[in-house]
C-alpha positions in Angstrom: 13.2 39.2 19.1 11.8 40.9 16.1 9.1 39.0 14.2 9.2 39.0 10.4 6.2 38.7 8.1 5.7 35.5 6.0 6.6 37.4 2.8 9.8 35.9 1.4 11.3 34.7 4.6 9.7 31.9 6.7 12.6 31.5 9.2 15.6 33.5 10.1 17.8 30.9 8.4 16.2 30.1 5.0 14.2 32.0 2.5 11.7 30.6 0.0 14.2 31.4 -2.8 16.7 29.0 -1.2 14.3 26.0 -1.5 15.0 24.1 -4.7 12.4 21.6 -6.0 13.6 21.2 -9.6 14.7 17.5 -9.3 12.2 16.4 -6.7 9.0 14.5 -7.4 6.7 16.3 -5.1 3.9 13.7 -5.3 6.4 10.9 -4.4 7.8 12.9 -1.6 4.4 13.9 -0.2 3.0 10.3 -0.1 6.3 8.5 0.7 6.1 6.3 -2.3 9.9 5.9 -2.6 10.2 5.0 1.1 7.4 2.4 0.9 8.4 0.8 -2.4 12.1 1.3 -2.5 12.7 -2.5 -2.7 10.3 -2.9 -5.6 11.7 0.1 -7.4 15.2 -1.3 -7.0 14.1 -4.6 -8.5 12.7 -3.0 -11.6 16.2 -2.0 -12.6 17.2 -5.7 -12.4 14.4 -7.0 -14.7 15.5 -7.7 -18.3 13.2 -6.3 -20.9 14.1 -9.1 -23.4 14.2 -12.8 -22.4 17.3 -14.9 -23.2 17.2 -16.8 -26.5 17.4 -20.1 -24.6 14.2 -19.3 -22.7 12.4 -18.2 -25.9 13.4 -21.3 -27.8 12.3 -23.5 -24.9 8.9 -21.8 -24.8 8.4 -22.1 -28.5 9.1 -25.9 -28.3 6.6 -26.3 -25.5 4.0 -24.4 -27.5 4.6 -26.5 -30.6 4.2 -29.8 -28.6 0.8 -28.6 -27.3 -0.4 -27.6 -30.8 
C-alpha cells in the first residue's frame, strides 16, 4: 500500500476540499451543545414573545389592586 502525504488528502476516500463546513456551527459541534440542550432549544421555538391580551389585562388589574 502506498502512503500519501497529509497535503490535500487525509484518506484515500475523501480530500480536505470535500469537507464542507459552511452551514455548521463548529463551536456547537465541538462541545455538543445541541446534543445536550436539544430539548431546551426546541422549547424556545414554542415560547411566545408577546403575552396574550387576557394575561396582560389580568396582570394590570392585579397591579392596580395593590397600588
